[in-house]
N, C-alpha and C positions, 0 to 999 in steps of 0.2 A: 178383712172384707174381700180382698182379692181372692183369697182361698175359698171363701163361701161362693163367690161368683164362679170360680173355676169349676167347683164341684157341681153347681147347678147347670152349667153349660158344657159339661164334659163331652156330651155327644154331638156338639155343634162345632162347626168351623167358624172363624170370625166372619166369613163372607155370608154364611147362611142364617145368621141371627136376624130376626125381624123385630119391628117395633112391638108387635103382639107378644113375641117371646119375652121381651123385656118387661112388658106390662104384666104378663102372667107371673113372672118371677117376683115382682114386687107384691102383687096381690096374694100370691100363695104364701109368702114368707113374712110380709110386714103389713098385713091388712089393717091391724089395729095399732101399729107403731109408725105413726105418720112421719115423725122426725127422722127415724132410722131409714124409712123408705126413701126419703129425699136424699139422704146421704149416699145410699147405695145407687140411686139414680145418677148422682154426680160422679161417682166412681166409674160406673158403666160408661157414662158420656166421655170421660177422659180416656178410658181404655180404647173406645172406638175412634176417638179423635187421633190417638197415637197410631192406631192401625191404619188410618187413612193417610195422615201426613208423613209418618215416618216409615211405615212398612208397605204402604200401597196395596193393602189386602182388600180394600173395598173403597167405594167412592162416596158413600153416604153414611150419615150417623143415625142409626135407628132410634137413638134417644132424643133426637131433635123434635120428633113428633109425639113424644110421650105426653099423655094427659095426666098431670099430677094434681089435678084439682081435688081429688078425693083424699090427698095426703097433706092437705094444709094443716099446719100445726095450730090446734085450737087452744085458745086461752081458757084455762079453768078459772071461773070467776069466784069460786068459793074461797073465802078467807076467814080463818078461825078468829073468834073473839078471844082476847086474853082471858076474860072471865070464864069462858067455856072450857078452855084448856085447864085452868085452875080447878074448876069444878070436877072435871074428869080425873084430874090428878088426885084430888082429895078423895073422890069416891072409890079409887082403886084400893084404898087401905081398908075399907069396910065392906063386907059382903052383904047380901040380901038378908042374912040371918042376924045382922048387927054385930057380928064378930070380926076381929081383924083377919085379913087375908094374908096367907103366907107369901104369895108372890107380889103383893102390893108394893112393898118398899123397892124391890128390884124393878118393877114396872115403872115406878116413878123415876128411877135412874135412866131407864131406857127412854122415857118420855122427855126428860130434861136434856139428854145428850144431843139428839138431832137438832134441837133449837140452837144449842151452843156451838156445835161443830158444822152444822148445815149439810150433813150427809144423809143419804137415804137410809130407810129403816134397815135394809139388808146389811148395809155396811156398818151399822151401829150394833145390831143384835149379834153379828158375827165378829165383833171387834176382839182381837186377841190381845192379851196383855203384852205380848212381845212387840206390838205396834206402838206401845207407849214408851217414848224415849224420855230423856231428862227434861226437855223443854217443849216437846211437840209430840203429837200423835200422827203417825204416818198412815194415810189412807190411800188405797188404790181403788177408786170408785168403780164398782161393778158395772155401772152404766157405760163407762168409757173404756172398759177393759178390752173390748173387741174393736174399738175405733181409734181414739187418740191415745189410749194407754196412759192417760195422765196420772201422775202421782202427786199427792197434795200433803204437805206437812201443815197441820193446824197447831198453832201455838197454844200451849196449855195455860190458859188464864186461871186466876184464882177460882172462878166459878166451875170451870171444867175440872180443875184439880179436886174440888170439893165433891163432885159427882163420882170421880174415880175412887176417891177414898171411901165414899158411902158404899159403893158397889163392893169394894174389897172387904169392908167391915161386915157386910151381909154374908159374903162367902165364908168369912172367918167364923161368924156366929153359927152358921149351919155346917161348918167343917166341910165345905165344898172344895174339892180339888178339881180345877178346870182351867184349861188354857184361855177360855173366854172370860172377858171382864164381866159381862152381864149373863151369867149362866143360870140355867134352871137348877132346881133342887137336885137333879140327877147329874149335873155337871156338863150337860150339853148346851148348845146354843138354842135360843128360842126360835121356833119355826115361824114362818110367815103366818100360818093359820093360828098358831098359838098366840102370837102377839096381837093379831087382829081380833081374836076372841076376847082377850083381856080388855082391849080398847072398847069393843062393842058393849061388853057387860058393864064396864065402868061408866061408859057414856049413858047407858040406860039408867043406872043407879043415880047418876048425877042429874037426870032429867033434861039432858041436852038433846034438843031435837034438830039442831042444825045439821045440814048434810056434810059435815066436815069429816075428813078422813085423816088417818095418821100421817100420810104423806104430805098433807097440807102444811105441816110444820115447817117444811123448807120454804114454802111461799111466805109464811108468816115472818120468819126471821129475815128473809131477803127484803120484804116490804118494810119491816121495822128499821132495817139498816138504811134503806133508801130514804125513809122519812127522817132519819137522824142525820142525813146529809153525806153519807158515805158515797164515794165515787162508784160509778157503774163498773169501772174496770176492777175495783177491789171486790165488789160483789160477784162479778163473773169469775174471778180467780177462786174465791172461796167456794163457789158452787161447782167448780171444775168444769165449767162450760167452755166449749171450743169457740162459740160465737156469742156475740152480745145479743143477738136476736132471741136465743133461747133464754138468756137471763131476763130479758124484758117480760117473757111469759110468766116467770116466777114472781115478778114484782106486780102485785095486784092493784096497787093504788097509784094512779098517775100523780107525780109530784109536780105541782104547778110552779112555774117560774114567777118571781115577784117583779112586778113593774112598779117603780116608784118615781115616775116622772112628775114633777111639780110645776105645772104650767099655769101661768097667770092669764086671766081673760084680758085681751088687749083693748076691749071696749069698756 
């Protein structure tokens, strides 16, 4: 992040940067990435705080007057129904012509895995077989690669193991040689547009009209885990989030606390 800031402000000195310059930097680079914009604003604020207190290069912090109201992290309210996901999953196997689809079985694997490992579509569709160890899958989430750089080992449960074996069997059936676990017929990784196209077509054939997207699977598993009573800290770790605030955005259903006071009427 500091490298990105250094490149953007290479023609400035510390003393000449204004609040407007910082606002323009956030707007030009992170207009639609609200959470990232806030993180960069915090890094900028710390850099200028250091330049004031430790280096004496200026007397004010231009980030103190930044208006970040346009970068508030908004909660996506859409939560997929389990029945809708099942319908899309089933519809992936049969095309409009009523015949079996070739990519259907592999698409089902790609659909099952994000729910089980809680990772983003890009980290699942580009999953390499070398990331699969004896007891865990090692993920380096793309979303945090440029920030926290978190690495996450997800334990291979029986259900995850079953998906891995299904994908390998499909590759063996079609004699596909590929470093990717979920490869296309040609051996490459599924592209973002290719995956979304399969999702859209299967969704149409299933007659699902909900505004759900493939990425909503992460919110579904986080919400299901919260409903099951799993601790927020465990959910945050699995999602590779640096803050609990981001995790709360993924949990779509507020889990109410139970009050069981049994008071007697004194009258």
